[in-house]
C-alpha positions as CSV (number, residue, x, y, z in Angstrom):
1,M,-69.5,-72.9,51.4
2,S,-69.8,-68.9,52.0
3,R,-72.7,-66.7,50.9
4,S,-70.0,-64.9,48.5
5,Q,-69.1,-68.4,47.1
6,S,-72.8,-69.4,46.6
7,R,-73.5,-66.1,44.9
8,D,-70.5,-66.6,42.4
9,K,-71.8,-70.1,41.5
10,L,-75.4,-69.2,40.8
11,D,-73.8,-66.3,38.5
12,M,-72.1,-69.0,36.4
13,A,-75.3,-70.6,35.1
14,F,-76.8,-70.8,31.4
15,I,-79.3,-72.0,29.1
16,L,-78.4,-73.7,26.0
17,T,-81.1,-74.1,23.2
18,L,-80.6,-75.7,20.0
19,A,-82.2,-77.3,16.7
20,C,-80.4,-79.6,14.4
21,P,-81.4,-82.7,12.1
22,D,-82.5,-85.4,14.1
23,R,-80.1,-88.4,14.8
24,P,-78.9,-90.5,17.3
25,G,-76.4,-89.3,19.9
26,I,-77.3,-85.5,20.1
27,V,-78.2,-86.0,24.0
28,H,-75.5,-87.9,24.8
29,A,-73.0,-85.2,23.1
30,V,-74.6,-82.2,25.0
31,S,-74.5,-84.0,28.5
32,A,-70.8,-85.5,27.9
33,L,-69.9,-81.8,27.0
34,L,-71.4,-80.1,30.2
35,V,-69.9,-82.7,32.3
36,Q,-66.4,-82.4,30.8
37,H,-66.6,-78.5,31.8
38,G,-67.8,-79.2,35.0
39,Y,-71.7,-78.1,34.5
40,N,-74.4,-79.6,36.2
41,I,-77.5,-80.1,34.3
42,T,-80.4,-78.4,36.3
43,E,-83.5,-78.7,33.6
44,A,-83.7,-80.5,30.2
45,S,-86.3,-80.5,27.7
46,Q,-86.3,-82.2,24.4
47,A,-88.6,-82.8,21.2
48,S,-88.3,-84.5,17.9
49,D,-90.4,-83.5,15.0
50,R,-91.1,-86.2,12.9
51,T,-92.6,-84.3,10.0
52,S,-89.6,-82.1,9.4
53,G,-87.0,-84.5,10.9
54,R,-85.6,-81.6,13.5
55,F,-84.6,-82.1,17.1
56,F,-84.9,-79.4,19.5
57,M,-83.5,-79.0,22.9
58,R,-83.2,-76.5,26.1
59,V,-80.7,-77.5,28.6
60,A,-80.5,-75.2,31.8
61,F,-77.2,-76.0,33.9
62,D,-74.8,-74.3,36.5
63,A,-71.4,-74.6,37.8
64,T,-70.3,-77.5,40.1
65,D,-68.2,-76.7,43.0
66,G,-64.7,-75.9,41.9
67,T,-65.7,-75.0,38.3
68,T,-64.2,-71.7,37.3
69,G,-67.0,-71.3,34.6
70,N,-65.0,-70.3,31.9
71,A,-67.8,-69.1,29.4
72,N,-65.6,-68.5,26.3
73,A,-64.1,-72.0,26.5
74,L,-67.8,-73.4,26.9
75,R,-68.8,-71.4,23.6
76,L,-66.0,-72.9,21.8
77,A,-66.9,-76.1,22.9
78,V,-70.5,-75.8,22.0
79,A,-69.7,-74.3,18.7
80,T,-67.2,-77.4,17.8
81,M,-70.1,-79.7,18.7
82,A,-72.6,-77.7,16.6
83,L,-70.4,-78.2,13.3
84,Q,-70.8,-82.1,14.0
85,F,-74.2,-82.0,14.2
86,D,-75.2,-79.0,12.0
87,M,-76.9,-77.4,15.1
88,A,-78.5,-74.0,15.1
89,W,-77.8,-72.9,18.9
90,E,-77.9,-70.1,21.5
91,L,-76.2,-70.0,24.6
92,A,-77.8,-67.5,27.3
93,D,-76.4,-66.3,30.8
94,T,-79.2,-66.7,33.2
95,A,-78.0,-63.7,35.1
96,H,-78.9,-61.2,32.0
97,R,-82.7,-59.9,32.0
98,M,-83.4,-59.2,28.2
99,R,-83.7,-55.7,27.4
100,T,-87.7,-55.0,26.7
101,L,-89.6,-52.4,24.9
102,I,-93.2,-52.3,25.1
103,L,-95.2,-50.6,22.5
104,V,-98.8,-49.4,23.1
105,S,-101.6,-47.5,22.0
106,K,-104.8,-46.4,23.9
107,L,-105.8,-49.8,25.6
108,G,-103.6,-50.0,28.6
109,H,-104.5,-53.4,30.1
110,C,-101.7,-55.4,28.8
111,L,-99.2,-52.8,29.5
112,N,-100.3,-52.2,33.0
113,D,-100.2,-56.2,33.7
114,L,-96.7,-56.4,32.1
115,V,-95.3,-53.6,34.1
116,F,-96.8,-54.8,37.4
117,R,-95.3,-58.3,36.7
118,W,-91.9,-56.7,35.9
119,K,-92.1,-54.7,39.1
120,S,-93.2,-57.7,41.2
121,G,-90.4,-59.5,40.1
122,L,-92.8,-62.2,38.2
123,L,-91.6,-61.1,34.8
124,P,-87.7,-62.0,34.0
125,V,-86.8,-59.0,31.7
126,D,-85.5,-55.6,32.1
127,I,-88.3,-53.1,30.6
128,R,-86.1,-50.1,29.1
129,G,-88.9,-48.1,27.7
130,I,-92.3,-47.8,26.8
131,V,-93.4,-46.5,23.2
132,S,-96.8,-45.2,22.1
133,N,-98.5,-43.3,19.6
134,H,-100.7,-41.3,22.5
135,D,-100.0,-40.0,25.3
136,D,-102.5,-42.0,27.6
137,H,-99.9,-43.8,29.6
138,A,-97.0,-41.2,30.2
139,S,-98.1,-41.0,33.6
140,L,-98.1,-45.0,34.3
141,A,-94.7,-45.0,32.8
142,A,-93.8,-42.2,35.2
143,S,-95.0,-43.9,38.2
144,Y,-92.9,-47.0,37.4
145,G,-89.8,-44.8,36.5
146,I,-89.8,-46.2,33.1
147,P,-88.9,-44.0,30.0
148,F,-91.9,-43.1,28.2
149,H,-91.5,-42.3,24.3
150,L,-94.3,-40.5,22.4
151,I,-94.0,-41.3,18.7
152,A,-97.2,-40.2,16.8
153,V,-97.9,-42.3,13.5
154,T,-99.9,-40.7,10.7
155,P,-100.2,-42.2,7.1
156,G,-97.8,-39.6,6.0
157,T,-95.3,-39.9,8.8
158,K,-95.3,-43.9,9.2
159,A,-91.6,-44.0,7.8
160,L,-90.4,-41.7,10.1
161,A,-92.0,-43.1,12.9
162,E,-90.4,-46.2,12.5
163,T,-87.3,-44.9,12.3
164,Q,-87.5,-42.8,15.7
165,L,-88.6,-46.3,17.0
166,M,-85.5,-48.1,15.7
167,N,-83.3,-45.4,17.0
168,V,-84.8,-46.2,20.6
169,V,-84.2,-49.9,20.2
170,K,-80.9,-49.1,19.1
171,Q,-80.0,-46.5,22.0
172,E,-81.5,-49.2,24.5
173,G,-79.9,-52.3,22.7
174,I,-83.7,-53.8,22.8
175,E,-83.8,-57.8,22.5
176,L,-87.5,-58.1,22.7
177,M,-90.2,-55.8,21.6
178,V,-94.0,-56.2,23.2
179,L,-96.7,-55.3,21.2
180,A,-99.1,-54.8,24.2
181,R,-102.3,-53.7,22.2
182,Y,-100.2,-51.5,19.8
183,M,-102.8,-50.5,17.1
184,Q,-100.2,-50.0,14.4
185,I,-99.1,-52.4,11.6
186,L,-95.0,-52.9,11.6
187,S,-93.7,-52.2,8.0
188,A,-92.6,-55.5,6.0
189,D,-89.0,-54.0,6.7
190,L,-89.1,-53.4,10.3
191,C,-90.5,-57.1,10.7
192,T,-87.7,-58.2,8.8
193,Q,-85.4,-56.3,11.1
194,L,-86.7,-57.6,14.0
195,Q,-87.4,-61.2,13.0
196,G,-88.2,-63.3,16.2
197,R,-87.8,-60.5,18.5
198,V,-91.2,-59.4,18.3
199,I,-94.3,-60.4,20.3
200,N,-98.0,-59.5,19.5
201,I,-101.3,-60.6,21.4
202,H,-104.6,-60.2,19.9
203,H,-108.2,-61.6,20.2
204,S,-108.4,-65.2,19.0
205,F,-111.6,-64.4,16.7
206,L,-109.6,-63.6,13.7
207,P,-110.3,-63.9,10.7
208,S,-113.6,-63.4,12.3
209,F,-114.9,-60.0,13.9
210,K,-112.2,-57.9,12.4
211,G,-111.6,-54.1,12.8
212,A,-113.3,-52.2,15.8
213,S,-114.8,-53.7,18.8
214,P,-114.4,-57.3,17.9
215,Y,-115.8,-58.4,21.5
216,R,-119.1,-56.3,21.0
217,Q,-119.2,-58.0,17.5
218,A,-118.8,-61.4,19.3
219,Y,-121.4,-60.5,21.9
220,E,-124.0,-59.6,19.1
221,R,-123.1,-63.1,17.5
222,G,-123.6,-64.9,20.7
223,V,-120.1,-66.6,20.8
224,K,-119.4,-69.1,23.9
225,L,-115.7,-68.8,23.8
226,V,-113.4,-65.8,23.9
227,G,-109.5,-66.0,23.9
228,A,-106.2,-64.6,22.9
229,T,-103.3,-65.5,21.1
230,A,-99.4,-64.2,21.2
231,H,-97.5,-64.9,18.3
232,Y,-94.1,-63.7,16.9
233,V,-94.6,-60.7,14.7
234,T,-93.8,-61.3,10.7
235,A,-94.7,-59.3,7.7
236,D,-97.9,-61.3,7.2
237,L,-100.2,-59.8,9.5
238,D,-101.3,-61.7,12.4
239,E,-100.2,-64.7,10.9
240,G,-96.9,-65.2,12.6
241,P,-95.5,-68.4,14.6
242,I,-98.3,-68.7,17.6
243,I,-96.5,-69.2,21.2
244,E,-99.3,-69.2,23.4
245,Q,-103.4,-69.1,23.4
246,G,-105.9,-69.0,26.1
247,I,-109.5,-69.1,26.1
248,V,-112.6,-68.6,28.9
249,R,-116.3,-69.7,28.6
250,V,-119.2,-67.0,28.1
251,D,-122.4,-67.2,28.4
252,H,-125.8,-65.5,28.0
253,T,-125.7,-63.6,31.6
254,M,-122.7,-61.6,30.3
255,N,-123.5,-58.2,28.5
256,A,-120.9,-56.8,25.7
257,D,-118.9,-55.2,28.7
258,A,-118.4,-58.0,30.6
259,L,-117.4,-60.3,27.6
260,T,-114.8,-57.7,26.8
261,A,-113.7,-57.7,30.4
262,Q,-113.0,-61.5,30.2
263,G,-111.5,-61.3,27.1
264,R,-108.7,-58.5,28.1
265,D,-108.2,-60.6,31.1
266,V,-107.2,-63.5,29.0
267,E,-105.2,-61.3,26.7
268,C,-102.9,-60.0,29.5
269,A,-102.5,-63.9,30.9
270,V,-101.5,-65.1,27.5
271,L,-99.2,-62.1,26.9
272,A,-97.2,-62.4,29.9
273,R,-96.6,-66.4,29.5
274,A,-95.5,-65.6,26.3
275,V,-92.9,-62.9,27.3
276,R,-91.7,-65.0,30.2
277,W,-91.1,-67.9,28.2
278,H,-89.4,-66.0,25.4
279,A,-87.0,-64.5,28.2
280,E,-86.3,-67.9,29.7
281,H,-85.3,-69.0,26.3
282,R,-88.0,-71.6,26.0
283,I,-89.5,-71.0,22.6
284,L,-87.7,-72.5,19.7
285,R,-88.7,-71.7,16.1
286,N,-89.8,-74.7,14.1
287,D,-90.7,-73.3,10.5
288,T,-94.1,-71.7,10.8
289,R,-94.4,-73.0,14.2
290,T,-93.0,-72.9,17.7
291,V,-91.6,-75.6,20.4
292,V,-92.1,-74.5,23.7
293,F,-90.7,-76.4,26.3
294,R,-92.8,-74.8,29.5
């Protein structure tokens, strides 16, 4: 196979995710459909939730030799199968990089980590812009060649600020929004418009140690574990479906600054995993929970 033929073949690769009522024959039907259309399964994961009676599946596949890779025919076939099994499904082209917008306030550790991973090829997204209510990170955005949008937010201008934010979302065709320590609460209306497309990160002490300086509050209480939670954003503040969590042990030898540094490291790692899994279509919603095919 020539180099150009190999590249064309790799371009014909997809990920199918689906959720439906659990019943016999689903895996067989999916596999048979892909074989019939000339595709080879490269990765497959599935899960059954006995509580809800739901079945979840993620299948990655590419074209075999001689396959023309007709995506329209494939989508039609999947849609027909979905009717039989009452499936909610999504078919993604692996060549596509999810158009992503990062929101940040003053703390830049998560932003810096995300753009470094993206620039290094470790994060399979297309970062189309950075939005902030402060100008602290304008120079960082410029150093990576990422458009920076300063959208000030005050109690009196919150509605206008969200309109400006949605203008950026629409202009850039944003598919994923990441709140990388963005210290503004999104309105219920915005959460509804962007349902399933916004990921947030915060420390895992909640509901304890609310407000300013949570790590210092934790230090003063002598905690032994600090952690972070990444979740989808909903109108219920910090209560959306959890994607990923992480923890690290701390002890009496650490002062408040050291404990804070440990916490921020965990935030960076947890958020990066959540963003990557979302971009790779590894997360399926299961009511208030998630199924994550790592």
